[in-house]
C-alpha positions in Angstrom: 0.0 0.0 0.0 1.1 3.5 -0.7 0.1 6.6 1.2 0.4 10.2 0.1 1.2 12.6 2.9 0.8 16.3 2.3 2.5 18.2 5.0 4.9 20.9 6.1 7.7 20.5 8.5 6.9 23.7 10.3 3.2 22.9 10.6 2.4 22.4 14.3 -0.5 20.0 13.6 1.8 17.9 11.4 4.2 17.7 14.4 1.4 16.5 16.6 0.3 14.0 14.0 3.8 12.5 13.7 3.4 9.9 16.5 0.0 8.8 15.1 1.4 8.4 11.6 4.3 6.4 13.1 1.9 4.2 15.0 -0.1 3.6 11.9 3.0 2.6 9.9 4.0 0.2 12.7 0.7 -1.5 12.3 0.9 -1.6 8.5 4.5 -2.8 7.7 5.7 -2.4 4.2 3.5 0.7 3.6 5.2 3.3 1.4 4.8 7.0 2.2 5.1 9.6 -0.6 5.8 12.9 1.0 4.5 16.0 -0.7 5.4 19.4 0.7 2.6 21.9 1.2 4.3 25.2 1.7 2.2 26.4 4.7 4.0 29.8 4.9 6.4 29.5 2.1 8.3 32.6 0.9 7.3 34.8 3.9 9.7 37.7 4.4 8.3 39.4 7.5 9.2 38.9 11.1 6.5 37.7 13.5 4.2 40.3 15.0 3.0 40.0 18.6 -0.4 39.1 17.4 1.0 36.3 15.1 3.0 34.9 18.0 -0.1 34.9 20.2 -1.9 33.0 17.4 0.9 30.5 17.2 1.0 30.0 21.0 -2.7 29.1 20.9 -2.2 26.6 18.1 0.8 25.1 19.8 -1.1 24.8 23.1 -3.9 22.9 21.3 -1.5 20.6 19.6 0.4 19.9 22.9 -2.8 19.1 24.6 -4.0 16.7 21.9 -0.7 15.0 21.2 1.2 15.2 24.5 4.2 16.5 22.7 6.4 19.3 24.3 7.0 22.6 22.5 9.9 24.9 23.1 9.1 28.6 23.4 12.4 29.7 22.1 11.3 30.7 18.6 8.4 32.7 19.9 10.8 34.6 22.2 12.7 36.0 19.3 12.0 39.3 17.5 14.0 38.5 14.4 12.6 35.1 13.3 11.1 35.0 9.8 8.6 32.1 9.6 9.4 31.0 6.1 8.5 27.3 5.6 10.1 27.0 2.1 13.7 26.2 3.3 12.6 23.2 5.5 10.2 22.0 2.8 13.1 22.2 0.3 15.2 20.3 2.7 12.7 17.4 2.7 12.5 17.5 -1.1 16.3 17.4 -1.2 16.4 14.4 1.1 13.7 12.7 -1.0 15.8 13.3 -4.1 19.0 11.9 -2.6 17.5 8.9 -0.7 13.7 8.8 -0.5 13.8 6.0 2.2 15.1 8.5 4.7 13.0 11.5 3.7 10.3 10.9 6.4 13.1 10.7 9.0 14.4 14.0 7.8 10.9 15.5 8.0 10.6 14.3 11.6 14.1 15.6 12.5 13.3 19.1 11.3 10.1 19.0 13.4 11.8 17.8 16.5 14.6 20.4 16.2 12.1 23.3 15.6 9.3 22.5 17.9 11.0 20.4 20.6 14.3 22.3 20.8 13.4 25.8 19.4 16.1 25.7 16.7 15.8 27.9 13.7 15.2 25.3 11.0 15.0 27.9 8.2 18.8 28.0 8.2 20.7 25.9 5.6 23.3 24.9 8.2 20.8 23.7 10.7 19.0 21.8 7.9 22.2 20.2 6.8 23.1 19.2 10.3 19.7 17.5 10.6 20.3 15.7 7.3 23.7 14.5 8.5 22.1 13.1 11.6 19.7 11.2 9.3 22.6 9.7 7.4 23.0 12.1 4.5 26.4 13.4 3.5 26.6 17.0 4.8 28.5 18.6 1.9 26.4 16.9 -0.8 23.2 17.9 1.0 24.3 21.6 1.3 25.1 21.7 -2.4 21.9 20.0 -3.5 19.8 22.1 -1.1 21.0 25.4 -2.7 20.4 24.2 -6.2 17.9 25.6 -8.7 16.7 22.0 -9.3 15.6 21.6 -5.7 13.9 25.0 -5.6 12.0 24.1 -8.7 11.1 20.6 -7.3 9.8 22.3 -4.1 7.6 24.7 -6.1 6.3 21.6 -8.0 5.3 20.0 -4.6 3.5 23.2 -3.6 1.7 23.3 -7.0 0.7 19.6 -6.6 -0.9 20.3 -3.2 -2.7 23.3 -4.5 -3.9 21.5 -7.7 -5.4 18.7 -5.6 -7.3 21.1 -3.4 -5.3 20.3 -0.3 -6.4 23.1 2.0 -4.9 22.0 5.3 -2.1 19.9 6.8 -1.7 17.2 7.7 -3.6 15.5 4.8 -3.2 11.8 4.3 -4.5 9.8 1.4 -4.3 6.2 0.0 -3.0 5.9 -3.5 -4.7 3.1 -5.5 -4.9 2.7 -9.2 -3.7 6.2 -9.9 -6.4 7.7 -7.7 -6.2 9.3 -4.2 -8.6 8.4 -1.5 -8.7 10.8 1.4 -7.9 9.3 4.8 -7.8 12.5 6.8 -7.4 16.2 6.5 -6.4 17.1 10.0 -5.2 15.5 13.2 -6.7 12.1 14.1 -5.6 9.1 16.1 -3.9 6.0 14.6 -6.9 3.8 15.4 -9.1 6.1 13.3 -6.6 6.2 10.4 -6.4 2.4 10.4 -10.2 2.1 10.3 -10.6 4.5 7.5 -7.9 2.8 5.4 -9.5 -0.6 5.9 -12.8 0.9 4.7 -11.2 2.4 1.7 -9.6 -1.0 0.9 -12.9 -2.8 1.3 -14.7 -0.4 -1.0 -11.9 -0.6 -3.5 -12.0 -4.4 -3.4 -15.7 -4.4 -3.8 -15.5 -2.2 -6.9 -12.8 -4.3 -8.4 -14.9 -7.5 -8.1 -17.9 -6.1 -10.0 
């Protein structure tokens, strides 16, 4: 089975959803996950206003309550941080291009560093460090990350998400026969994900037998 996962590394609900997705994959061994980056706040060039920080705190509190995950306040304490999600999305696209089997680990490493440790994961050096921790070659990753090809591939991911009408993250779908079947658009527990996937497979098998 193949899942399409539309997400953004700097989306707080995607961070909260991570353990549920991991639990689902543990229950469905051999499942392939195709990561498609969403570009939640891609190409932003403005620092965070006090009102924006308050909005984020509210979101992060909700995610922490739902998921049990800890959030570092360090990013919200800064006055100079620019919340641009394009660089971390491009880092995941780069990881996927070099070795797709480690791309999800890279995605999670960025999330853990940003939300759990309060590190600035819009910086190329921080992204390359995370990649090295996931087994990628640091120098190769830095070079590929800065390339026009990876910038274009990232824009293509954003365009794919938009063309499919993906309006929120996380969004998870089953890919079967060239079609996408929505599992969730938003945070849900692994048990619910498993039930919905089983229902999609039953419907698909029933259609195929007619």
